[in-house]
Phi, psi and omega in degrees: 000126181250154175254129180227146168274087179228184176285121179291135183288347183263301188266340175082010177269153177272112180219182172285125185238156172229164185279131181289140186287320177283329181232082183300347173282356183245144173252127183235148174274165183298327186291319183279333169299316178293321186269004180298125177293347180263009188295324177297334179267351189276126184285340187210077180299137186294337180255019187300315180300322177289330180292314184302328174294319180296319182298315185289331171296314186288317172306316179293327182289326174295321182291326180292312178297325180291320177293322182290317177301323176295315176300314177299324178292318180292323175291321181285332181264000000 
């Protein structure tokens, strides 16, 4: 898999693109890969490693918010 600054086949912007797993004739940017309606059926989204980093950050933030709520409940109660 190669990375190229080319025109995205979906949105038409010049960005870093990769070849789509489901549609090899298309080059997609990360934004179009994320918003793809077929993403649930895709066995290997091309931008998956970058997406996993964001998911772990969101999960860490949720855990931090939960811990903060527990502390606030202990202080008020």
